[in-house]
C-alpha positions in Angstrom: 0.0 0.0 0.0 2.9 2.3 0.8 4.5 1.6 -2.6 1.2 2.5 -4.4 1.0 5.9 -2.5 4.6 6.6 -3.3 4.1 5.9 -7.0 1.0 8.1 -7.1 2.9 11.0 -5.4 5.8 10.7 -7.8 3.5 10.7 -10.9 1.5 13.7 -9.5 4.7 15.6 -8.8 6.1 14.9 -12.3 2.8 16.0 -13.8 2.7 19.3 -11.9 6.4 19.9 -12.5 5.7 19.9 -16.2 2.8 22.3 -16.1 3.7 24.6 -13.3 4.7 27.4 -15.7 1.2 27.6 -17.1 -0.8 30.8 -16.3 -3.9 28.7 -15.6 -2.1 26.5 -13.0 -0.6 29.6 -11.3 -3.9 31.4 -11.1 -5.7 28.3 -9.9 -3.3 27.8 -7.0 -3.3 31.5 -6.3 -7.1 31.3 -6.0 -6.9 28.3 -3.7 -4.8 30.0 -1.1 -7.6 31.9 0.6 -9.8 28.9 0.5 -7.2 26.7 2.2 -6.5 29.4 4.8 -10.2 29.7 5.6 -10.6 26.0 6.0 -7.6 25.8 8.4 -9.0 28.7 10.5 -12.5 27.1 10.5 -11.1 23.8 11.7 -9.1 25.5 14.4 -12.1 27.4 15.7 -14.4 24.4 15.3 -12.2 22.0 17.3 -11.2 24.7 19.8 -14.7 25.8 20.7 -16.7 22.6 20.3 -14.6 20.2 22.4 -16.5 19.7 25.6 -13.7 17.9 27.4 -11.3 20.8 27.2 -13.3 23.9 27.7 -11.3 27.1 27.9 -8.1 25.2 27.3 -6.1 27.0 24.6 -2.5 26.2 23.8 -0.6 29.2 22.4 2.5 28.1 20.4 
């Protein structure tokens, strides 16, 4: 199973390495940045506020 995952990652990386200069690819990834940031912030708030076992327990790194 690990070998299959490694092969998929290598092929995906090779594919994106060939097309990373395309303007469409650059703009797509540039547009995904705010979406990914929003999902990370949502997950942090969701898990931080909705966990009943650790109310008011925030860890500041």
